[in-house]
N, C-alpha and C positions, 0 to 999 in steps of 0.2 A: 409941188407935192412930191414927198419922198417916194421914189419908185418902189420901195419895199411894200407900200401899202396899196399900190395900184393893182387893180385886176389885170389878169393876163390870160392869154390862151395857152393851152397845152393840148395839142391835137384838137379833138372836138370839144374839149372841156374849157370852161371858164373858171379860173381860180380866183378867190376873193383877195389874195395878195400873193406876193412872190416868196413867202416864207414856207419852208418845208420842215416837217417833223421827221427826223432821221430815223431809220430803223433801229430798234433797241430790243434785244432779248430780255424778257422779264421772267421767264420760267414760272408761269402761273396757270398753265393749261391743265385740263383734266387728264387722267391717265390715258384715255383713248385719243388724245390730240385735240379735242373740242376745246375752243376758248373757255377760259375760267368764267366764273360767275360775274366777276367785276370788270371783265374786259370791255364791255359796251360802255360802262360808266367811265372808265379810264380814257378810252379813246374819245368819247363824246365831250368830256371835259376840255379836251385840247383842240376841238374842232373849229376854233376861230382862226386856225392857221390855214394857209391856202391849200396845201397838200399834205396828207399824212401818208407816210410810207410805213407799213405795219412792221411789227417784229418779224423776224424770219420764220417762215412757215415751211415745213417740209413738204415736198411734192410727192413723197412715197414713204412707206415705212422705213426703208433702208436709208432714207435721207435724214433721219433724226440723229442728233449727236449728243445733245444735252438733256438733262432732266426737264420734264414738264413743258416741252416746247409744242406749239400747236401744228397741226396739219391742215391741208386743204386738198384732200383726194377721195373723201367719201361723203355720204349723204349726211352723216351726223356733223361733219366739220362744216359743211355748207350751211346747214341749219343754225349751227351755233355762231358762224361768222355773219350770218344775215342780221342778227341783232346788233352786232357791232357796226356794220355798214349803215344800218338804219339810223343808228344814233349819231354817226358822223354826218350823213346827209342831212339830218334834221337841223344841224347847226351851220349848214352851208359849205361844209368843207368837202374835199374829195379824197379818196384813198386808193392807193395802189398796194397790193399784197406783195411782200417780198418773198420770192420763191428761193429757199435756201436748202441746198443739199449739203449736209455737213462733211460728207466723204469720210476721210480718215480722222477728222476731228470728232470722234465719237468714242463711246465706250458701251459694251453690251449691257452693263448694269443700269445704264440710263434709259433703255428702250423696253417696250413690253415684249418684243420678239427675242431679245437677248443675242442677236446675231453679230458676227464680226462686221466691223465696218468695211466699206469698199472704197476703192481709189483707183487712180490711173495705174499705180504701181504699188507693190507690197513694200512700201517704205513708211516707217513709223514717223509721226510727226516730231517725236523727241521732246514733247512738252507734257506736263501733267494736265489732267482734266478732273473737274469735280464730279463726284458720284455720290449715290446715297450713303456710302461708307466713308466719305471724305476724298482727298486728292489721291488719284491713282495715275500710273503711267498710262499714256495713250497707247492702246495695243497696235501691233502691226496690222494693217488692213489687208484685205484680199483684192488682188488686182482684178478689174473688170474685164471680162472678155469683150471682143467687138460686138457680139450679139447683145450683151448686157449694156454696152454703151448705147446702142440704138434703143434698147428698151428704156433706158433712163431718159433719153431725149424725149420718148413718148410720154414718160411719167411727167415730165415738165409740161408738155402740151396738155395732157389731161388735167393737171393741176391749175393751169391757166383757165381752162374752160370751167372748172369747179369754182375758181375765184369770181369769174363774171357771174355764174349762177348764184353766188352768195352776195351779189350786189356790189363787188369791187368795181371801181372805174378802170382798172388796169392792173397789171403786175409789173414787178421789177425783178429782174434776174439777178441773184446775188452772185457776182463775179469777183468779190473782194474778200478780204479778211481771212484768208487761208482755207476757205471751203472748197467744195469739189471743183467748181469752175476754174478757180485760181490754181488748184492743184494740178490741173491739166496744163496750165500756163507755165508753171515753174519747172525748169529742168532738174532741180534737185528733188522734186516730188514725182516727176514723170520722166521715167527712163525707158518708155516704150520704144520699140523699133518698128512699129507698124504705122499706119496712116495718122495716128493720134499722138505721135511722139517724134522727137528729133528736131525738125526745122521749126521756125516761127510759125509758118503756115499750118504745120501739122499739129502743133501744140495749141493753136487758136481754133482748130477745127471744131472741137466740142462746143465752145462758147458760141460760135457762129451757127452751129446746127441747132442748138437749143433756141437761140433768138429767132432763127428762121422758122422753127416749128411753132413757136408761140405766136409769132407775127401772123403766120398762116392760119392759126386757129382762131385768134381773137382780133387780129387787126394789128398792124404796126403802130397805129396811132394810140393803141392801149398797151403798148409794150415798152418798158424802159430797162436799163441795165446798169449795174453799179460796179465800178472798179476801184482798186486802191493801189495804183502803181507804186512800186518800191516797198510795199508793206511787208514786213518780215514776221508778222504774227504767225503763230502756229508752225514755226519752223520753216517757213517759205523763203526761198531765195531765188529771184528772177534773174540774177546774174547781170553782167554788164550789158547785155542786149535787151534788158527790160524795157527801156524807153522805146526802142524800135519795135519791140513786140506790141505795145500799145498804139504806136502810130499805125501799124499794120492792122490791128484789130478794129480800131476806131474807124479807119478808112473802109474796111470791108463792111462793118456793121452800119456804117453811114448810108450804104447803098439800100438798106432795108427801110430807111426813113422811119426809124423808131421815134417814139414820143420824146424820149429824152435819154441823156447820159448823165449819170450821177457819179461824180468823182469824189473820192476821199483824197484830198490834196495834201501830200506829205512834204512839199517843198521843192519839187522839181519845176520851176517856173517856166523853163524853156519848153518842157513837154506839155505843160498846161496851155501855153500860148499856141503851140502847134495844134493841139486838140481843138482849141477854140476856134482857130482859123479854119480848120478842115471839117469840123463836125456840123452837119446840116440842120440838126434838130436843136431842141432846147438843152442847155447845159446847166446842171445843178451842181454847185460847189459846196463841199463840206470840209471845212478846215478844223480839225480837232483842236480844241483849246483856244479857238478864237476869242479874244476879249470882246466884251460887250461894246466898247467904243468903235470897234471894227465892223460891227454888224451893218450890212448894206454896202460895204466898200467894194466888193467884188461886182455887184450889180451897177453901182455908180461908175465904176471904171470900165464897164462893158465886158468884164472877164466872165461873168455869169449872168444867166437869165433869172435864176432863182438861187437861194442860199438855204442850206440845211443845217439844222441844229438838233442836238440830242439832249444832253443832260439839262440844259437850260429849259427845254420844253417839258421834259420829264418832271422837273421840280416845280414848274410854273404853269398850271393849267391855263392861265390867262396870259401866256407869254406875249401875245401880240398887243394886248392892252397895256401891259407893263412897259413895252418898248415905246409905245406911242406917248405915254404919259411920263416917261423917264422915272417910273416907280422902281423901288429896289426889288431884286429878285430873291426868291427863296433859294437857300442853298440845297443842292442834291444831297441825299443820304446814301452813300455807297453801300452801307450795311443792309439795305433793304432793295438793292437793285434786283436781286434774283430770288425768286421764290417768296412764300408767305402770302399774306392776305392784303387787307386795305392799307395797312402801315407802309408808308413809303410808295404807294401805288396810287390810291385814290383820295388819300387824306391830305395832300399838299394843299394849303389854303390859298384861295383867290382873294384879290383886293376886296371884293364885295362880301366876303365871308366874315 
């Protein structure tokens, strides 16, 4: 039997297969950050997959960066997400909410409070961002004080508790793709001279503190984290010591016995092998652009315990069935990835439709 379709354990959970829906921003939330009207249908359609990692959800108001992204820090958010988790669980899948603080990857025009973005240091990303009036330059953020860093760690803790109250099976800390956690990691985005900047250990401190706080709140078995070593999105440059940074980070985080590590793998096979060898928990590998014929290869080779897919799952609500039967896949429609209604969201056809 193909290992892809075997049930497997993830902490206290039993997953119906080893396939994961990768987190994907869809920008269809309501103005207050409550999930949109079609969110439960969208996620429920895709719940034949073993694990769903939600789109990034902001853990606090200052964590929002893009238009119409959802939150998970107040009662309205909890109630809205409960409809989504109920729809996912009804189909047998499990869901972790991805906690995403955008940091400097934000624009005041995209948020209800219109505040300046925050970051480790007052350094602009140097890349444009989409706003209600079109593309604009990403503004220079305000550097967080040490007291505000501690408050932000507690924001993550509170959001994790809200996620569990909303029915999530766990949370994934977004430490990838140029957002706040990775901004602390990268020396070109973090020029602090206090205990959160400078050395590898100092730049890794925020990520470790967030993971420790969440694991203490909801349990390490319900806590995952995502990294994208070497990713230069959003003006991030981790420098030559980037691989050593991730060796240190994963070694330290491994002591917490987290549920999983989710890696966006961009080609450093030596680093991936080191992490696989040293990481004590489950490893999810996401290779952007992986061709269909390579699906399952990392599991078969023992490189990964689970494999994550994005656009193919977005465009194919019955992704697992199409894989099993070798049926053709729907093509994704990039023009409807962000914002809008049902088109390109809940109207992709299934084989049975």
